[in-house]
C-alpha positions as CSV (number, residue, x, y, z in Angstrom):
1,M,1.2,8.1,-0.8
2,H,-1.3,5.2,-0.4
3,G,-0.5,1.8,0.8
4,I,-0.4,-0.8,3.6
5,L,-0.6,0.5,7.2
6,G,-0.8,-2.9,8.9
7,W,-1.9,-6.5,8.5
8,G,-3.2,-9.5,10.3
9,V,-3.5,-13.2,9.4
10,H,-5.5,-16.0,10.9
11,L,-4.6,-19.6,10.3
12,P,-6.9,-22.2,12.0
13,H,-5.5,-24.4,14.8
14,H,-6.2,-27.7,13.0
15,R,-4.0,-29.3,10.4
16,L,-4.8,-32.3,8.1
17,D,-1.9,-34.5,7.1
18,R,-2.4,-35.1,3.4
19,A,-1.1,-38.6,3.8
20,Q,-4.4,-39.5,5.6
21,I,-6.5,-39.0,2.5
22,A,-5.5,-41.8,0.1
23,P,-5.9,-44.7,2.6
24,V,-9.6,-43.6,3.0
25,A,-10.5,-42.1,-0.3
26,G,-8.4,-44.4,-2.4
27,T,-6.7,-41.5,-4.2
28,G,-5.5,-38.0,-3.7
29,G,-3.5,-36.7,-0.7
30,G,0.2,-36.1,-0.9
31,T,2.8,-34.8,1.5
32,G,2.7,-31.9,4.0
33,T,-0.4,-30.5,5.7
34,R,-3.2,-28.1,5.1
35,T,-5.1,-25.9,7.5
36,V,-8.6,-26.9,8.5
37,A,-11.2,-24.5,10.0
38,S,-12.8,-25.9,13.1
39,Y,-16.5,-26.9,13.1
40,D,-17.3,-23.6,14.7
41,E,-15.4,-21.4,12.2
42,D,-16.6,-20.0,8.9
43,T,-15.3,-17.2,6.7
44,T,-16.9,-14.6,8.9
45,T,-15.3,-15.7,12.2
46,M,-11.9,-16.2,10.5
47,G,-12.2,-12.7,9.0
48,V,-12.9,-11.3,12.4
49,A,-9.8,-13.1,13.8
50,A,-7.6,-11.7,11.0
51,A,-9.0,-8.2,11.3
52,R,-8.5,-8.2,15.1
53,A,-4.9,-9.1,14.6
54,A,-4.5,-6.3,12.1
55,L,-6.0,-3.7,14.3
56,R,-4.1,-4.9,17.4
57,A,-0.8,-4.3,15.6
58,R,-2.0,-1.0,14.0
59,P,-5.0,0.6,15.8
60,A,-6.8,2.9,13.4
61,G,-10.0,4.8,13.0
62,V,-11.4,2.6,10.3
63,R,-13.7,4.5,7.9
64,S,-14.7,1.5,5.7
65,L,-14.6,-2.3,5.8
66,W,-14.5,-4.5,2.7
67,F,-15.0,-8.2,3.2
68,A,-14.2,-10.7,0.4
69,T,-14.8,-14.4,0.2
70,A,-15.7,-17.1,-2.2
71,E,-17.6,-19.0,0.5
72,P,-19.9,-16.5,2.3
73,A,-21.8,-17.6,5.4
74,Y,-24.8,-15.7,4.0
75,L,-26.3,-14.6,0.7
76,D,-28.6,-11.6,0.5
77,K,-27.5,-10.6,4.0
78,T,-24.2,-8.7,4.3
79,N,-21.5,-10.7,6.1
80,A,-19.3,-7.7,6.6
81,T,-21.8,-6.3,9.2
82,A,-21.0,-9.1,11.6
83,V,-17.3,-8.4,11.2
84,H,-18.0,-4.7,11.7
85,A,-20.0,-5.5,14.9
86,A,-17.3,-7.8,16.3
87,L,-14.6,-5.1,15.8
88,R,-16.9,-2.5,17.4
89,L,-16.4,-0.1,14.5
90,D,-18.2,3.2,14.5
91,R,-21.7,3.2,13.0
92,D,-20.7,5.6,10.3
93,A,-17.9,3.2,9.1
94,A,-19.3,1.6,6.0
95,A,-19.2,-2.2,5.6
96,Y,-19.6,-4.0,2.3
97,D,-19.2,-7.5,0.9
98,A,-17.4,-8.6,-2.3
99,V,-18.2,-12.2,-2.5
100,G,-18.5,-15.2,-4.9
101,S,-15.1,-15.3,-6.5
102,V,-11.5,-15.5,-5.6
103,R,-10.8,-12.3,-7.6
104,S,-13.3,-10.4,-5.4
105,A,-10.5,-10.1,-2.8
106,L,-8.5,-7.9,-5.2
107,G,-11.6,-5.8,-5.8
108,A,-12.1,-5.3,-2.1
109,L,-8.5,-4.2,-1.7
110,R,-8.7,-1.8,-4.6
111,A,-11.9,-0.3,-3.2
112,A,-10.3,0.1,0.2
113,L,-7.2,1.8,-1.2
114,T,-9.3,4.3,-3.2
115,G,-11.7,5.3,-0.5
116,P,-11.3,8.2,2.0
117,G,-9.5,7.7,5.2
118,T,-8.3,4.4,6.8
119,A,-9.9,1.3,5.4
120,L,-9.8,-2.4,6.2
121,A,-9.7,-5.1,3.5
122,V,-10.5,-8.5,4.9
123,A,-10.4,-11.8,2.9
124,A,-11.3,-15.2,4.1
125,D,-11.9,-18.6,2.5
126,L,-12.8,-22.2,3.2
127,R,-11.3,-24.4,0.5
128,A,-12.7,-27.9,0.0
129,G,-13.1,-30.4,-2.7
130,L,-14.5,-33.8,-3.3
131,P,-12.9,-36.6,-1.2
132,G,-9.7,-37.7,-2.9
133,G,-9.6,-34.8,-5.3
134,P,-6.8,-32.3,-5.9
135,D,-8.7,-29.4,-4.4
136,E,-9.2,-31.2,-1.1
137,A,-5.5,-31.8,-0.7
138,E,-4.2,-28.5,-2.2
139,G,-6.7,-26.2,-0.4
140,G,-6.4,-24.5,2.9
141,D,-8.6,-22.4,5.2
142,G,-7.6,-19.0,6.5
143,A,-8.1,-15.2,6.5
144,A,-6.0,-12.1,6.0
145,A,-6.7,-8.4,6.7
146,L,-4.9,-5.4,5.4
147,V,-5.2,-1.9,7.0
148,V,-4.7,0.6,4.2
149,G,-4.7,4.4,3.8
150,S,-2.4,7.3,3.1
151,A,0.4,8.9,5.0
152,A,-2.2,11.2,6.7
153,D,-3.7,8.1,8.3
154,G,-0.5,6.7,9.8
155,P,2.9,5.4,8.9
156,V,2.7,3.7,5.5
157,L,4.7,0.4,5.6
158,A,4.5,-0.3,1.9
159,E,3.4,2.2,-0.7
160,V,1.6,1.1,-3.9
161,A,3.8,2.2,-6.8
162,A,1.7,0.6,-9.5
163,W,-1.4,-1.5,-10.1
164,V,-2.2,-3.1,-13.4
165,S,-5.4,-5.1,-13.8
166,L,-6.1,-7.3,-16.9
167,T,-9.5,-8.9,-17.3
168,E,-10.4,-11.7,-19.7
169,E,-13.4,-14.0,-19.8
170,F,-12.6,-17.7,-19.9
171,T,-13.8,-20.7,-18.0
172,D,-11.0,-22.4,-16.2
173,R,-12.5,-23.0,-12.7
174,W,-16.2,-22.7,-11.8
175,R,-18.7,-23.7,-9.1
176,V,-22.4,-23.7,-9.4
177,P,-24.1,-22.1,-6.3
178,G,-25.0,-24.8,-3.8
179,K,-22.3,-27.2,-4.9
180,P,-19.6,-28.2,-2.4
181,A,-16.7,-28.3,-4.8
182,S,-15.3,-26.4,-7.8
183,R,-14.8,-28.0,-11.2
184,R,-11.8,-27.3,-13.4
185,W,-11.1,-27.4,-17.1
186,E,-8.1,-29.3,-18.5
187,E,-5.1,-28.0,-16.6
188,R,-3.0,-27.0,-19.6
189,F,-5.6,-24.6,-20.9
190,G,-5.6,-22.5,-17.8
191,E,-1.8,-22.6,-17.6
192,V,-1.4,-21.2,-21.2
193,V,-4.0,-18.4,-20.6
194,Y,-2.6,-17.4,-17.2
195,A,1.0,-17.5,-18.4
196,R,0.2,-14.9,-21.1
197,L,-1.9,-12.7,-18.8
198,G,0.6,-12.9,-15.9
199,A,3.6,-12.0,-18.1
200,E,1.8,-9.0,-19.6
201,A,0.5,-7.7,-16.3
202,L,3.9,-8.0,-14.6
203,K,5.7,-6.2,-17.5
204,L,3.2,-3.3,-17.5
205,A,3.2,-2.9,-13.7
206,L,7.0,-2.8,-13.5
207,A,7.2,-0.3,-16.3
208,E,4.5,1.9,-14.6
209,A,6.5,1.8,-11.4
210,G,9.8,2.3,-13.1
211,V,11.2,-0.9,-11.5
212,A,13.5,-3.3,-13.3
213,T,13.0,-7.0,-13.0
214,E,16.4,-7.4,-11.4
215,D,15.3,-4.9,-8.7
216,V,12.3,-7.0,-7.5
217,A,13.2,-8.2,-4.0
218,R,10.2,-10.6,-3.8
219,L,7.7,-11.9,-6.4
220,I,4.5,-13.2,-4.9
221,V,2.3,-15.2,-7.3
222,A,-1.2,-16.1,-6.0
223,G,-4.0,-17.9,-7.6
224,T,-5.9,-21.2,-7.4
225,H,-4.1,-22.6,-10.5
226,A,-0.9,-23.9,-8.9
227,R,0.7,-25.0,-12.2
228,A,0.1,-21.6,-13.8
229,A,1.6,-19.8,-10.8
230,R,4.8,-21.9,-11.1
231,T,5.0,-21.2,-14.9
232,V,4.5,-17.5,-14.5
233,A,7.1,-17.3,-11.7
234,A,9.6,-19.3,-13.7
235,G,9.2,-17.1,-16.8
236,S,9.2,-13.8,-14.9
237,G,12.9,-13.2,-15.0
238,V,13.0,-12.9,-11.2
239,P,15.5,-15.3,-9.7
240,A,13.9,-18.4,-8.1
241,G,15.3,-17.4,-4.7
242,R,13.3,-14.2,-4.8
243,V,9.9,-15.9,-5.5
244,A,7.8,-16.1,-2.4
245,D,6.9,-19.5,-0.9
246,R,3.2,-20.2,-1.5
247,L,2.9,-22.0,1.8
248,H,1.7,-25.2,0.1
249,A,3.6,-27.6,2.5
250,T,2.1,-26.2,5.7
251,V,-1.1,-24.2,4.8
252,G,-2.4,-24.9,1.3
253,N,-4.1,-22.6,-1.1
254,T,-6.4,-20.3,0.9
255,G,-8.2,-19.0,-2.2
256,A,-9.5,-15.5,-1.8
257,A,-7.3,-15.0,1.3
258,Q,-4.1,-16.1,-0.4
259,P,-3.0,-12.8,-2.0
260,A,-3.2,-10.8,1.2
261,M,-1.8,-13.7,3.2
262,L,1.3,-14.2,1.0
263,L,1.8,-10.5,0.9
264,A,1.8,-10.3,4.7
265,A,4.3,-13.2,4.9
266,A,6.6,-11.4,2.4
267,L,6.3,-8.1,4.3
268,E,7.3,-9.8,7.5
269,T,10.8,-10.6,6.0
270,A,11.1,-7.5,3.7
271,A,13.5,-4.6,4.4
272,P,13.0,-0.9,3.8
273,G,13.4,0.0,0.2
274,D,12.5,-3.5,-1.1
275,H,10.2,-3.7,-4.1
276,L,7.6,-6.4,-3.8
277,V,5.3,-7.5,-6.5
278,L,2.0,-9.2,-5.8
279,L,0.8,-11.0,-9.0
280,T,-2.7,-12.6,-8.7
281,L,-4.0,-15.0,-11.4
282,S,-7.8,-15.1,-11.2
283,D,-10.1,-14.5,-14.2
284,G,-7.4,-12.3,-15.5
285,A,-4.3,-10.9,-13.8
286,D,-3.6,-8.2,-11.2
287,A,0.0,-7.0,-10.7
288,I,0.7,-4.7,-7.7
289,V,4.1,-3.2,-7.2
290,L,4.8,-2.1,-3.6
291,R,7.8,-0.3,-2.1
292,A,8.6,-1.0,1.5
293,T,9.3,2.2,3.5
294,A,11.5,2.9,6.5
295,A,8.5,2.5,8.8
296,L,8.4,-1.2,8.1
297,A,11.5,-1.8,10.3
298,E,9.5,-0.7,13.4
299,Y,6.4,-2.7,12.7
300,R,5.6,-5.8,14.7
301,P,2.7,-8.0,13.5
302,A,0.4,-9.4,16.2
303,A,0.9,-13.0,15.0
304,P,3.5,-13.6,12.2
305,V,2.4,-15.9,9.4
306,A,5.5,-18.1,9.8
307,E,4.7,-18.5,13.5
308,Q,1.2,-19.6,12.8
309,A,2.1,-21.8,9.9
310,A,4.5,-23.7,12.1
311,A,1.9,-24.2,14.9
312,G,-1.3,-26.2,15.0
313,A,-2.5,-29.6,16.0
314,P,-3.5,-32.6,13.9
315,V,-7.1,-33.4,12.9
316,S,-8.3,-36.7,11.6
317,Y,-9.5,-37.1,8.0
318,G,-12.9,-38.3,9.4
319,A,-13.4,-35.2,11.5
320,Y,-12.4,-33.0,8.6
321,L,-15.0,-34.7,6.3
322,A,-17.7,-34.5,9.1
323,W,-17.0,-30.8,9.7
324,R,-17.3,-30.1,6.0
325,G,-20.6,-31.9,5.7
326,L,-19.0,-34.5,3.3
327,L,-19.5,-37.4,5.8
328,R,-22.9,-37.8,7.5
329,V,-22.3,-38.9,11.1
330,E,-24.8,-39.7,13.9
331,P,-26.1,-36.4,15.2
332,P,-26.1,-35.6,18.9
333,R,-29.0,-37.4,20.6
334,R,-30.3,-34.2,22.0
335,P,-32.9,-31.6,20.7
336,E,-31.4,-29.3,18.2
337,P,-31.0,-25.7,19.3
338,A,-33.9,-23.3,18.7
339,R,-33.5,-20.5,16.1
340,P,-31.8,-17.5,17.7
341,S,-33.9,-14.4,18.1
342,S,-33.0,-11.7,15.6
343,S,-34.7,-9.0,17.8
344,A,-32.9,-10.1,20.9
345,A,-29.6,-10.2,19.1
346,S,-30.2,-6.7,17.8
347,R,-31.0,-5.3,21.2
348,N,-27.7,-6.8,22.6
349,A,-25.4,-6.5,19.6
350,D,-22.6,-4.9,21.5
351,W,-22.5,-7.8,24.0
352,K,-23.1,-10.5,21.4
353,Y,-20.7,-9.3,18.7
354,G,-18.4,-6.9,20.5
355,F,-18.2,-8.8,23.8
356,A,-18.8,-5.6,25.7
357,G,-20.7,-5.0,28.9
358,P,-24.2,-3.4,29.1
359,P,-24.7,0.4,28.7
360,G,-23.1,2.3,31.6
361,A,-20.3,-0.4,31.8
362,P,-19.4,-1.1,28.2
363,R,-15.9,-2.4,28.9
364,P,-14.9,-4.5,25.8
365,M,-13.4,-7.8,26.8
366,A,-12.5,-9.3,23.4
367,D,-8.8,-8.5,23.9
368,V,-8.7,-9.5,27.6
369,A,-7.1,-12.8,28.5
370,G,-8.1,-14.9,31.5
371,T,-7.5,-17.9,33.6
372,I,-9.6,-21.1,33.9
373,A,-11.0,-21.3,37.5
374,A,-13.0,-24.5,36.9
375,F,-14.2,-26.6,33.9
376,T,-16.3,-29.5,32.9
377,V,-16.3,-31.9,30.0
378,D,-19.9,-32.5,28.9
379,R,-20.4,-35.5,26.6
380,L,-24.2,-35.1,26.5
381,A,-24.7,-31.5,25.4
382,Y,-25.6,-30.8,21.8
383,S,-22.4,-30.2,19.9
384,P,-21.3,-30.8,16.3
385,S,-17.9,-32.0,17.7
386,P,-18.4,-33.6,21.1
387,P,-17.4,-33.4,23.9
388,M,-18.2,-29.8,24.8
389,V,-15.7,-28.3,27.2
390,F,-17.1,-25.5,29.4
391,A,-15.0,-23.4,31.7
392,V,-15.4,-20.6,34.3
393,V,-12.9,-18.0,33.3
394,D,-11.5,-15.2,35.6
395,F,-10.6,-12.4,33.3
396,D,-7.6,-10.2,33.9
397,G,-8.6,-7.0,35.7
398,G,-11.8,-8.4,37.1
399,G,-14.8,-10.3,35.8
400,R,-15.8,-14.0,35.8
401,L,-17.8,-15.7,33.0
402,P,-18.7,-19.3,32.1
403,V,-17.7,-19.8,28.5
404,E,-17.2,-22.7,26.0
405,L,-13.7,-23.6,25.1
406,T,-12.6,-24.3,21.5
407,D,-9.4,-25.5,19.8
408,V,-8.7,-27.7,22.8
409,D,-8.0,-31.3,23.7
410,A,-10.4,-32.2,26.5
411,A,-7.8,-34.4,28.1
412,E,-5.3,-31.5,28.3
413,V,-7.5,-28.8,29.9
414,A,-6.5,-27.8,33.4
415,V,-7.4,-25.3,36.1
416,G,-5.0,-22.4,35.8
417,D,-4.7,-22.5,32.0
418,R,-4.5,-19.2,30.2
419,V,-7.2,-18.5,27.6
420,E,-8.2,-15.7,25.3
421,P,-11.6,-14.8,23.7
422,T,-12.2,-15.8,20.1
423,F,-15.3,-15.1,17.9
424,R,-17.0,-18.3,16.8
425,R,-20.2,-19.7,15.6
426,L,-22.2,-21.5,18.4
427,F,-24.6,-23.2,16.0
428,T,-26.8,-22.7,13.0
429,A,-30.6,-23.1,13.2
430,D,-33.1,-22.4,10.5
431,G,-30.3,-20.9,8.4
432,I,-29.4,-18.3,11.1
433,H,-25.8,-18.5,12.4
434,N,-25.6,-17.8,16.1
435,Y,-22.3,-16.0,16.6
436,F,-20.8,-15.4,20.0
437,W,-17.5,-15.6,21.8
438,K,-15.7,-18.7,23.1
439,A,-12.3,-19.0,24.6
440,R,-9.2,-20.8,23.3
441,P,-5.9,-21.6,24.9
442,V,-3.1,-19.0,24.8
443,R,-0.3,-20.8,23.0
444,G,3.3,-20.1,22.2
445,G,3.8,-17.9,25.3
446,T,2.3,-14.9,23.6
447,E,-1.1,-13.6,24.3
448,R,-2.8,-12.2,21.2
């Protein structure tokens, strides 16, 4: 029996109110909010956050890591290796990328499920579009991670009963490398093609699993073509009340991360014995039938999707455009950082990526919260989003470290605040991303 052993989701702290878009761009926008990755987040850092949440809820000896995204931080260089290092996985745990398309996330999950031992499938995405366009308003940033394996690797929470994959070449959405936004063909074309593929994949998967349409407890339809997703769901025969919320009103479409994210949200409300169907429309159709097991009743995710979706703080449309590089703003009037040293980073990888001490005292601190002992608000330091807030943090159990704060309002920081480590990008110089750990406020009364 192979299936899901655990999951973790990361939704960025910032939210863009879609109503802000039209007054500036002249068009676009709408109602609700979308998630916005901070200036110091990318798909790698968000993938680390989701994977940490997954392993916190279900610790496991991961034998392989598969990282999928349509917006990789690097080409040529493997992005999964930074995720591997931040999670402090064993050296003999393989790490691979599956990047460039939304569908790559399904390929990563399939590879993880078919490999030996416990595997981790991580998907993350940054979704943007031209100002005022539909992709800008409909998109969302985030990441999701699934721990998968067999009953020999741990309690299976949802077993895979069937997986049908249909592939068809057609050009509905595309993006040329180096371009900031996707382009789309006439909407009706994609809707017709996906409606046919989705209906066929769903029928074949249910037949393979021996599950009747009326026995589907939750139908999850993922994909970047929202109209096609609605059409497929409406024609599926599954009652509307059993079709999963696509989180449009609060999160937006998270692209490659959406299938695993919506599956995680559905599992959080599922009951043992429920049949869930994940139907993903992307350059074809993938239909996965899962059966929730008795073990699901005892599982507690580290940070539920609903809890994260309801949280967050507003970000201005101007800041969003600047963070995305769509609005050129006055740069900091300070020298830009020098290129980080690859050789120094390699020698100190466990400290830089794993936030662990030197050899002989390698206590990992990534999961240790702390208290702000002192702080300063620096409006002169080089930062893509000034001011920089720097704090001296006393970590639980001993240890003091000066560290940059993120996801904070400088006016609200106070001595005594509780913070927790988070893996972020300090800066990028000469094309090299300088990843390290910052601290963010502990919110909601739960330390993660």
